[in-house]
C-alpha positions in Angstrom: -20.9 -5.3 6.4 -19.7 -2.8 7.4 -17.3 -0.3 5.0 -14.9 2.4 6.3 -15.6 6.1 6.6 -13.5 7.7 3.7 -10.7 9.8 4.3 -10.3 13.4 2.5 -7.8 14.1 0.4 -5.2 16.8 2.7 -2.9 19.3 1.3 0.1 17.3 2.3 0.7 13.3 2.3 2.0 14.3 6.1 -1.8 15.4 6.9 -3.6 12.9 6.5 -6.4 12.6 8.9 -6.8 9.6 11.4 -9.9 7.6 11.2 -12.6 9.1 12.4 -14.2 6.9 15.8 -16.2 7.2 18.7 -20.1 6.2 19.3 -21.1 8.9 22.2 -21.3 12.1 21.9 -18.6 12.8 24.7 -16.2 10.2 22.3 -17.1 12.0 19.0 -15.9 15.0 20.7 -12.9 14.0 22.0 -12.2 12.2 18.9 -12.4 15.6 16.9 -9.8 17.1 19.1 -7.8 14.6 19.6 -7.6 14.7 15.7 -6.7 18.7 15.7 -4.4 18.2 18.2 -2.7 15.5 15.9 -3.0 17.6 13.4 -1.6 20.5 14.8 1.5 18.8 15.8 2.2 16.9 13.0 2.1 20.9 11.0 3.7 23.3 13.4 7.8 22.5 12.2 6.7 22.0 8.6 5.2 25.5 8.0 6.6 28.9 8.4 5.1 30.1 11.7 3.0 32.8 10.0 1.4 30.1 7.3 -2.2 30.8 7.3 -2.8 27.1 7.3 -0.9 26.4 10.9 -2.9 29.5 12.5 -5.9 27.6 11.2 -4.8 24.4 12.6 -4.3 26.1 16.0 -7.4 28.2 16.4 -9.6 24.6 15.4 -7.4 23.0 18.6 -7.8 26.1 20.7 -12.0 26.2 19.7 -12.0 22.3 20.2 -10.7 21.9 23.6 -12.4 25.2 25.3 -15.6 23.3 24.5 -14.8 20.1 25.3 -14.1 21.3 28.7 -17.2 23.3 29.1 -19.3 20.7 28.1 -17.5 17.5 29.2 -14.7 18.5 31.9 -11.2 17.5 32.2 -10.2 15.0 28.7 -8.8 11.8 30.4 -7.5 9.4 28.1 -5.7 6.1 28.4 -2.8 5.5 26.0 -2.4 2.4 24.0 -0.1 1.1 21.4 -2.9 2.7 18.7 -5.7 3.6 20.6 -7.1 6.3 22.4 -9.6 5.2 25.1 -12.0 7.8 27.3 -13.5 5.7 29.9 -13.1 2.2 27.9 -14.5 4.4 24.0 -12.1 4.3 21.7 -11.8 8.0 20.7 -8.5 8.3 18.5 -7.3 5.3 16.5 -4.0 5.1 13.9 -2.2 1.9 13.5 0.3 4.0 11.1 3.2 4.6 13.2 4.1 7.4 11.1 1.0 9.2 11.2 0.1 8.3 15.4 -0.2 10.6 18.2 -0.8 7.5 20.4 2.1 5.7 19.0 4.6 8.2 19.6 3.6 8.6 23.1 3.0 4.8 23.9 6.6 4.0 22.7 8.2 6.6 24.8 6.4 5.6 27.9 3.0 7.8 28.0 -0.3 6.3 28.9 -2.4 8.5 30.5 -2.9 11.9 29.6 -5.3 14.7 31.9 -6.1 18.0 29.8 -8.3 20.2 32.6 -10.7 22.4 31.4 -8.8 25.6 33.1 -5.5 24.7 30.9 -4.4 28.2 29.3 -3.1 28.7 25.7 0.5 28.6 26.5 0.4 25.0 28.3 -1.4 23.9 24.3 1.9 25.7 22.9 4.0 23.7 24.7 2.2 20.5 24.7 2.0 20.9 20.8 5.8 21.9 20.4 6.4 18.8 22.4 4.5 16.1 20.2 5.4 17.9 17.3 9.3 17.1 18.3 8.9 13.4 18.3 6.4 13.9 15.0 8.5 15.5 12.3 11.3 13.1 13.6 13.7 16.1 14.4 16.1 15.8 17.2 15.4 12.2 17.9 18.8 12.5 20.1 17.0 14.9 22.5 14.8 14.0 25.6 12.1 11.4 25.2 8.3 12.9 25.2 8.0 11.8 29.3 10.9 14.1 30.2 9.9 17.1 27.9 6.6 17.1 29.5 7.7 16.8 32.5 10.6 19.7 32.3 7.7 22.0 30.8 6.2 22.0 34.5 2.8 21.8 33.3 -0.3 22.8 36.0 -3.4 21.4 34.0 -2.0 19.1 31.7 -1.0 15.9 34.0 1.1 13.3 32.3 1.1 9.4 33.4 3.9 7.0 32.7 5.7 4.0 32.9 8.4 3.6 35.0 12.0 4.3 34.1 11.4 7.4 32.0 11.5 10.4 34.3 14.0 11.4 37.0 14.8 9.3 40.2 14.6 12.1 42.5 11.1 13.2 41.4 8.6 12.4 44.1 5.8 10.1 42.6 2.4 9.0 44.2 -0.2 7.0 42.1 -3.1 9.5 42.6 -1.0 11.6 45.1 -0.4 14.9 44.9 1.2 16.2 42.1 5.0 15.3 41.3 7.8 17.8 42.2 8.5 20.0 39.3 5.3 19.2 37.3 2.4 16.9 37.2 4.5 14.0 35.5 3.4 10.8 37.3 4.6 6.5 37.2 2.1 4.3 35.6 1.7 1.6 37.7 -1.4 0.7 36.1 -2.1 -3.0 34.0 1.2 -4.2 31.4 0.2 -4.8 27.7 1.8 -7.3 25.0 3.3 -5.5 22.2 1.6 -6.2 19.1 2.2 -9.2 16.4 3.8 -6.5 14.3 6.4 -4.8 17.4 9.6 -4.4 15.9 12.5 -7.5 16.8 15.8 -7.6 16.2 17.7 -8.2 13.3 17.7 -11.7 12.6 21.4 -13.5 12.1 21.8 -14.7 8.1 23.9 -17.6 7.4 26.8 -17.0 5.2 26.3 -16.2 1.4 26.2 -19.1 -1.1 27.2 -18.8 -4.8 24.2 -18.3 -7.0 23.8 -21.8 -8.7 20.9 -22.4 -11.3 19.7 -25.9 -13.6 17.6 -26.4 -16.6 14.4 -26.3 -16.0 11.8 -28.9 -18.0 9.1 -28.0 -20.5 6.5 -28.8 -17.9 7.9 -26.0 -15.5 8.7 -23.7 -18.7 4.7 -24.8 -19.7 3.6 -23.9 -16.1 5.8 -20.6 -15.9 4.2 -19.6 -19.4 0.7 -20.1 -18.0 1.2 -17.6 -14.6 1.3 -15.1 -17.8 -1.5 -15.9 -19.6 -4.0 -13.6 -19.7 -6.9 -15.9 -17.8 -4.4 -16.3 -14.8 -3.6 -12.6 -14.9 -7.6 -12.1 -14.6 -7.9 -14.8 -11.8 -5.1 -13.1 -9.7 -6.8 -9.8 -10.2 -10.2 -11.3 -9.0 -8.2 -12.5 -6.0 -6.2 -9.5 -5.4 -8.9 -7.4 -5.7 -10.9 -9.1 -3.0 -8.4 -9.5 -0.7 -7.6 -5.5 -0.8 -11.4 -5.2 -0.3 -11.1 -7.2 2.6 -7.9 -5.4 4.8 -10.0 -2.3 3.6 -13.2 -3.2 6.1 -11.4 -4.8 8.1 -11.1 -2.3 11.9 -7.7 -3.4 12.6 -6.1 -3.1 9.2 -4.8 -0.2 8.3 -5.7 -0.1 4.7 -8.5 2.7 3.7 -10.7 2.0 0.6 -9.3 5.3 -0.8 -5.9 2.9 -0.7 -7.4 0.4 -2.9 -9.4 2.9 -5.6 -6.3 3.2 -7.8 -5.6 -0.1 -8.1 -9.3 -0.9 -8.7 -9.2 1.6 -11.6 -6.0 0.2 -13.4 -7.6 -3.7 -13.1 -11.3 -1.8 -15.0 -9.7 -0.2 -17.1 -7.3 -3.6 -18.2 -10.3 -5.6 -18.2 -12.0 -3.2 -20.5 -9.1 -2.6 -22.9 -8.7 -7.0 -23.0 -12.6 -7.4 -23.8 -13.4 -8.8 -20.9 -16.5 -8.2 -20.2 -17.2 -11.0 -18.1 -14.8 -10.1 -15.6 -15.0 -6.7 -15.5 -19.0 -7.4 -14.2 -17.9 -9.6 -11.2 -15.2 -7.3 -10.3 -18.5 -4.8 -10.4 -20.8 -7.5 -8.3 -17.6 -7.8 -6.0 -18.0 -4.1 -5.1 -21.2 -4.3 -4.6 -22.1 -7.5 -2.6 -18.7 -6.5 -0.4 -20.4 -3.2 1.1 -24.0 -3.0 1.9 -24.7 -0.2 1.1 -22.2 0.5 -1.3 -20.4 4.3 0.4 -20.2 7.1 -2.1 -16.8 5.8 -3.6 -17.6 2.9 -4.8 -21.0 4.1 -6.3 -19.0 6.5 -8.1 -16.4 3.6 -9.1 -19.5 2.1 -10.9 -21.4 4.8 -12.2 -18.0 6.2 -14.3 -18.8 2.9 -16.4 -21.7 4.2 -18.0 -19.8 7.8 -18.5 -19.3 8.5 -22.3 -15.8 8.5 -21.8 -15.3 4.6 -19.9 -18.1 3.6 -22.0 -17.0 4.5 -25.2 -14.0 2.2 -24.3 -15.7 -0.1 -23.6 -18.0 0.2 -27.2 -15.0 0.3 -29.0 -13.5 -3.3 -27.5 -16.7 -4.8 -28.9 -17.0 -2.8 -32.7 -16.3 -5.9 -34.0 -19.5 -6.9 -33.3 -23.0 -6.3 -35.4 -25.1 -6.2 -32.1 -24.3 -6.0 -28.8 -23.0 -9.3 -27.0 -24.9 -11.1 -23.9 -21.7 -10.0 -22.1 -22.5 -6.4 -22.9 -25.4 -6.1 -22.0 -24.9 -7.9 -19.2 -22.1 -5.6 -17.7 -25.0 -2.7 -18.3 -27.6 -4.1 -16.2 -25.0 -3.8 -13.2 -25.0 -0.3 -13.7 -27.1 2.1 -11.4 -28.8 3.7 -14.0 -28.9 3.1 -17.6 -26.0 4.8 -19.4 -28.4 7.1 -21.5 -26.3 10.8 -21.5 -23.2 8.2 -22.2 -24.6 6.6 -25.5 -25.7 10.0 -26.6 -22.0 11.5 -26.1 -21.2 8.5 -28.2 -22.9 8.9 -30.8 -22.7 12.9 -31.0 -19.2 12.0 -30.6 -17.6 8.8 -31.8 -16.8 8.6 -35.9 -16.2 4.9 -35.8 -19.3 3.0 -37.4 -19.3 0.1 -35.5 -19.0 1.6 -32.3 -21.9 4.2 -32.8 -23.9 0.9 -34.3 -23.5 -0.8 -30.5 -24.5 3.0 -29.1 -27.3 3.3 -31.4 -28.7 -0.1 -30.6 -28.4 0.0 -27.0 -30.2 3.5 -26.8 -33.0 2.2 -28.5 -35.2 0.6 -25.8 -34.2 3.5 -23.3 -35.8 5.6 -25.3 -39.4 5.4 -24.7 -38.4 6.8 -21.2 -37.0 9.6 -22.1 -38.8 11.1 -25.2 -38.8 14.7 -24.3 -34.7 14.5 -23.8 -34.4 12.9 -26.8 -36.5 14.7 -29.3 -34.4 17.9 -28.3 -31.4 16.4 -28.5 -32.0 15.1 -31.7 -33.2 19.0 -32.6 -29.9 19.8 -32.4 -27.7 17.2 -33.0 -25.4 17.2 -36.2 -26.8 15.9 -39.1 -24.5 12.1 -38.8 -26.1 12.0 -35.2 -30.1 13.3 -36.1 -29.8 10.6 -38.5 -28.4 8.0 -36.1 -31.1 9.4 -33.2 -34.1 9.1 -36.4 -32.6 5.5 -36.6 -33.0 4.6 -32.7 -36.5 6.1 -32.9 -37.8 4.4 -35.7 -37.7 1.3 -33.9 -38.1 2.1 -30.5 -40.7 5.3 -31.2 -41.9 5.1 -34.1 -44.6 8.2 -33.8 -42.1 10.8 -32.4 -39.4 9.5 -35.0 -41.8 10.2 -37.5 -42.9 13.6 -36.5 -39.1 14.5 -35.7 -38.7 13.0 -39.4 -41.0 15.4 -40.8 -38.9 18.4 -38.8 -35.5 17.2 -40.1 -37.0 16.6 -43.4 -35.8 20.6 -44.3 -32.1 20.1 -43.5 -29.8 19.5 -46.3 -27.5 16.8 -45.4 -27.2 14.4 -47.8 -26.9 11.5 -45.4 -30.1 12.8 -43.2 -32.3 12.9 -45.2 -31.4 9.4 -46.8 -32.5 7.8 -43.3 -35.8 10.1 -42.7 -37.0 9.2 -46.3 -36.4 5.5 -45.6 -38.2 6.2 -41.9 -41.0 8.1 -44.0 -41.3 4.9 -47.1 -41.8 2.6 -43.8 -44.4 4.7 -42.4 -48.2 4.5 -42.5 -49.6 6.9 -44.3 -50.8 9.6 -41.6 -50.8 13.7 -41.3 -47.2 13.2 -40.4 -45.7 11.1 -43.2 -47.7 13.3 -45.3 -46.2 16.6 -44.4 -42.4 15.2 -44.1 -42.7 14.1 -47.7 -43.9 17.3 -48.9 -41.0 18.7 -46.9 -38.9 16.7 -48.7 -40.2 18.1 -52.3 -38.3 21.0 -51.4 -34.9 19.3 -51.6 -32.1 20.9 -53.3 -30.9 16.5 -54.2 -32.9 15.7 -57.2 -32.9 12.3 -56.0 -34.7 13.3 -52.8 -37.6 15.1 -54.3 -37.8 11.8 -56.9 -38.1 9.5 -54.5 -40.6 11.8 -52.5 -42.7 12.5 -55.5 -43.0 8.4 -56.3 -43.7 7.5 -52.7 -46.8 10.5 -52.7 -47.9 8.8 -55.8 -47.7 5.5 -54.6 -49.8 6.7 -51.4 -52.5 8.7 -53.3 -51.9 12.0 -51.1 -53.9 13.8 -53.7 -53.4 17.1 -51.1 -49.8 17.1 -53.3 -51.4 17.4 -56.4 -50.3 20.9 -56.1 -46.7 20.7 -54.5 -46.4 18.7 -57.7 -47.2 21.4 -60.1 -44.9 23.8 -57.9 -41.7 21.8 -58.0 -42.2 21.4 -61.7 -42.2 25.1 -62.4 -39.9 26.3 -59.5 -37.0 23.5 -61.3 -38.2 23.7 -65.1 -36.0 26.9 -65.5 -32.8 25.6 -64.0 -32.7 21.1 -63.2 -35.8 19.4 -64.5 -34.0 16.5 -65.7 -36.5 14.3 -68.2 -36.3 11.3 -65.4 -37.8 14.2 -62.8 -40.1 15.4 -65.3 -41.4 12.1 -66.1 -42.1 11.2 -62.2 -44.0 14.7 -62.1 -46.2 14.0 -65.0 -47.4 10.4 -64.0 -48.0 11.5 -60.6 -49.5 14.4 -61.3 -51.5 12.3 -63.4 -52.1 9.7 -61.0 -53.6 12.3 -58.5 -56.3 14.4 -60.3 -56.4 12.7 -64.0 -59.6 15.5 -65.0 -57.4 18.3 -63.5 -54.4 16.9 -64.5 -55.1 17.0 -68.1 -56.1 20.6 -68.0 -52.9 21.4 -67.0 -51.1 19.7 -69.0 -52.9 21.5 -72.1 -51.9 24.8 -71.3 -47.9 23.7 -70.5 -48.2 22.1 -74.7 -50.9 25.0 -75.7 -50.1 25.1 -79.3 -51.4 28.8 -80.5 -48.8 30.9 -77.8 -50.7 30.5 -75.3 -49.8 32.6 -71.8 -46.9 29.5 -71.2 -45.3 30.7 -74.5 -45.1 34.6 -73.2 -44.0 33.9 -69.2 -41.2 31.2 -69.8 -37.9 30.6 -71.5 -38.4 28.0 -74.1 -35.8 26.1 -71.2 -38.3 25.7 -68.7 -41.3 25.4 -71.8 -39.4 22.5 -73.3 -39.2 20.9 -69.6 -42.7 21.6 -68.6 -44.4 19.8 -72.1 -42.1 16.5 -71.0 -43.7 17.2 -67.5 -47.3 17.0 -70.0 -46.4 13.7 -72.7 -45.1 11.7 -69.5 -49.5 12.7 -67.7 -50.6 12.3 -70.8 -48.8 8.6 -71.8 -50.7 7.8 -68.1 -54.5 9.2 -68.7 -57.0 7.3 -70.7 -56.8 8.1 -74.5 -58.9 10.7 -75.6 -59.5 13.4 -78.3 -57.6 15.8 -76.8 -54.9 14.2 -75.8 -54.4 12.9 -78.9 -54.6 16.1 -80.7 -52.1 18.2 -78.3 -49.4 15.0 -78.9 -49.9 15.0 -82.8 -49.2 18.4 -83.2 -46.1 18.4 -80.7 -44.7 15.4 -82.5 -44.5 18.4 -85.6 -43.3 21.0 -83.3 -40.4 19.7 -81.5 -36.6 18.4 -81.6 -34.4 16.5 -80.0 -35.4 14.2 -76.5 -38.7 16.3 -76.3 -39.6 14.9 -80.0 -38.4 11.1 -79.1 -40.4 11.5 -76.4 -43.4 12.7 -77.7 -43.2 9.5 -80.4 -42.8 7.0 -77.6 -45.5 8.3 -75.9 -47.8 7.8 -79.1 -47.1 4.8 -79.8 -47.7 3.7 -76.0 -51.1 4.9 -76.5 -52.2 3.2 -79.6 -50.5 -0.4 -77.9 -52.9 0.2 -75.3 -55.8 1.0 -77.0 -55.1 -1.7 -79.0 -54.2 -4.2 -76.9 -50.6 -5.0 -78.0 
């Protein structure tokens, strides 16, 4: 189905340009001349003579009419109520009487206009002034166009009119020499029936009666209430949309696509606010099937549903659902392209948990095709957005998300770190997983470090042994708590038992070794707590028993209790109880 061409938005409502028509080269050029003539005539009395807009319009008309004369000769058009024809081809069409150049001339009796190539600038200006008076509604009590044209005494502009609209003393011969006083000639061609919307006399009304009323029955009230129900209003809105679209594509109807877009936008937004996504999908289908191919304004209307602002409203209306509904998925499938950027924008800016959850789930199937954009965007995103993006990637592009997690592990945000930890704990062993866990050992959060320690120990990542020593010695002077010290000692003992035993002996050493000389009393106590925890995991041997026995006699407080508990534990394991 053909669709109307878009109309450029002018500076003022008075200068809305008429429809562009014409199929041949000459017809298109003639249409351009007539549009320029109409535009100049409608604007010349609205602006000051020095206004740049007027000068531009006049220059455009001069250039187009002279170029047409050089290329095709005289511009000879027949005047119809709402059209101008050249050799049977429509070269001007406008059914709005307020704007129509054809209507203004036809109403005053003009039936044919001929502008010869020799027309000079003064004649063009006189023609513009005459048309302008009739266009703007000024001095309507004065002579009509035919009389004004006759008084102008044109030489290179010829006007043919119907009988009775010019002076009777003028010699008029159809097709003969120029009439006296100017080339205004009587029209003897065919007559035309008035269109259906022609002005009719005012109807006679019957005498006004007194107002009356009656009580409505319950059934009648119910029917009235149903007319206001949402389902009824949506159905009516869809019907109105269909009728407006039909009018905009009807060449005999003045309705333009640009004129109905405000209604379509308002109807679209009301459907979004009410969560009527099934009806919104029907509206999109109606637009895309009515115009084939769809014009740019329609494509922009549909594409806007995938933008951040409109998509946010859609997801907000659906935020009570834990997962995207079939209606939401059906609507998004009708968009010309997947709303990847719109979903990223929502995740970046929307604080509502329900909206972010839906955006993340909708984004997941789109990530495999946009991995590069996904990675760069996640690395630059805020901690909250990065956490959501990591979770989305874990379900669709796990390898990419795992590498991202290793890089994001260095950030200090707790929520992001927890999301990274979840991903790393669920991932298979590998270089990216180990790298991410080792980076988490540097976290300032004791809970994060402990989870990373236990995960590395569970995976028996022996390359993490030196990192565990670094964590113990770094945090011992400041904030190494018993639970973290226990995790470190047990992890070292499980990763490298023989090497760990020597390290534990150095930390417990009873004879004033290097440890006693280099660290504070608090750090020494914390490291000895790590060593005791490690000896609790190692097989029972003479060295471990001797060190633990010595420490039980030379420690106090929590360290003493921990040492005694470990000795008892080792004895029970040795004797099987």
